[in-house]
C-alpha positions, 0 to 999 in steps of 0.5 A: 462477463466481468459483472457476473464473475464479480456477482458470483464472487460476492455471493460466494464470499457472503455465503461462506462468511455468513454460514461460518461467522457463528462458529468463528473461534475467539482468541484463547484467553491468555492471548488477550491477557498477554496483549494487554501486558505487552501494550506499553512496549508496543506503544513505546515502539510506535512513538519511537518509530513515529518520531524517527521516520526514514525514507525508502531504502534508508530505513537503517535504524527502523530495520535495526529496531525491528530486527533487535526485537525479533531476535529477542523473541527467538526468531532467526533474523537476517537484515539487509535483504533487498537493501534494508529489508528484514526477514525473521524466521521462526520454525515451529514444527511441521505445517505451512509457511505463513508470511506477515509483512510490514512496511518500513518507510515513511514519506517526504511530508512535513508533519503538522499533527501537533502530537507530542512525539511528532517528527521533526526529521529532515533528510536528503532525498534521492535527488539531493534535496532537503525534505521533511520526513513523516510517517504519514501513511501509518507504517509505524502503526503497521510495524507496531502491530507486527511486533505485537503479533510476533510477541504473541506467536513466539510466546505461545508456540504450543498453540501453532505449528509451521513456519512463521516468516516476518518480513519488514519491507523497505520502500513501499511508498515508491512501490519498489521495495517488494520487487527488490526483496524478491530479486534478492532471494526472499522466496529462494534464500528463505522459505517460500510462503504458502500464505502472505498477509499484510494490513493497512490502516484506513481513514474511512472507517472507525478505529479497529474495524477490519475491512476486506474485499475479494478479488482485485482490491488495489490498483496497478500503478505506472508513471508516464513521462511525456516530453513535448517538443516545439520550436521556441520563440517570442511570445509576441509572434506565436505564429513564428513558433510551435508552442509546446505549452499549447500542445501539452495542454491539449494532451492533458485534455485528450488523455481524459477521453481515454477514460471517458470514451475508450474505456469500459466504465466498469473497468476503472482507470485513473490518469492524473497529470500531476506535474507539468513543466515548461518555460521560463517567463511570460514572453518566451515560448519554450521549445519543450514541455514535460508532463508526468502522469500517474496511471492506475488500472486493475486489469493487465489488458486494460493497463497495456491498452491505456499505456499504448493509447497515452502514447498515441494521443500524445503523438497525435496532438503533436502531429496535429500541431505541426511539432518538429518531432514526435514526443518522447513517451517514457513508461516507468512501470510501478506495481501490479494490482493486488488480488485477494483470493476469495476462498482464502479471504473467506477463511481469514474473515471467519478467523477475524470475526472470532477475534474482534467480533463480527460487528468489527468486520466489514466489506469495503469497495476496491481502492485505486491506490496502489500497494506493492504487496501485490508482487508477493501474490504474483509468485506461483503458489503464494496466496497473498491477502491484504486487509485494511483496518479503520483508524479514525475515532468513530465519534470524530468520523460521524461528526465529520460526515454530518458536517460534510467535512472530510478528515485528514487521511493517509499521506496528509501532514495531519494524519494521526491514526487513533492508535490503541483501538486500531493496533489492538484489533490489528494484532488480534486479527493478525494473530487469529489468522496465523493461528487458523492457518497454522493449527496447534501441534498434534 
């Protein structure tokens, strides 16, 4: 049933995009001229943001920089939404409300790019540890495009009608910033959008390639903590103890059977045990071990079943080992799967083809990485679309593929997107979509 639905969606999308591509309208000539004139300011903002990254819910200076620029363009700006979020509203007559989101936060990563504007920032994280900070996921590029698009739209108000809602979202990396903004009244204190749009850079395609996928696109994400209880003892007499390290090891292996033997192979699931802690030295059997898991799925029913099965496997292995008590299994919900409405996506792809050329627009497969942009699309009446943009020089990408050597991607300390062609096509694509959704004033 699911495979036939995917096939119908693919055929629908291919048919709509194929028949419409020839008629896709290019951006008006003045927009390209204005973008070219604005580029130095956009690049300056990018380098400043890259040099001065901030972690989630601490993006005070980052938010201030975007708010200041939006105010200068004539937007009605509110700061501190959902913690450090920014909402900028430009009302321009009757028509739909369209939201363009960018993320504000960086990652606790030590930069190793050797860029002249590389980050040297260190700060305290939520646990009080000193960490290095870097824009290792391209949010600085996203913010720069957000500003460039805002500048074009504000300077060409006769070309569109409606309400443009720019959102600078905090704390995307921990996937809790979108929900914080929604809880703080993003869609009640401010106009509720008819459409929500966002872009993300990508290491898999040449710079400036706009990539799309209809239907489930980015996976849901949950964190599961499992504490396994044993009975400590001397390493020389393990029969006098109940070893939680062995129990934990068996749980790690057992969890993978949930993917290989209990799940439909065409409904992707990823269970990664990213952390395991227990014990103090070689000749001591500890009395407990803690595992931390990342769990990713696409379908709500699969998500529910897999989380329940994880608890079952953990408790079953502990029972088989004669543990003194069953493990403590705690689920920290993350975010839902991103779903791109096929009909809305087809319309946007047509607009993008006209703006950057059909050769720069490609379909891509879904990804198991997560994005809390999904939370906006969960709200009734909001059609939310997430697109990707290639950010690696084409020659460099081809050379790496021929050599069989992967290039650094997002979340890597070496991640440095090929900025100009990537940001220019992102701005063109964002602007084209906004102009299509909010047609000229009558």
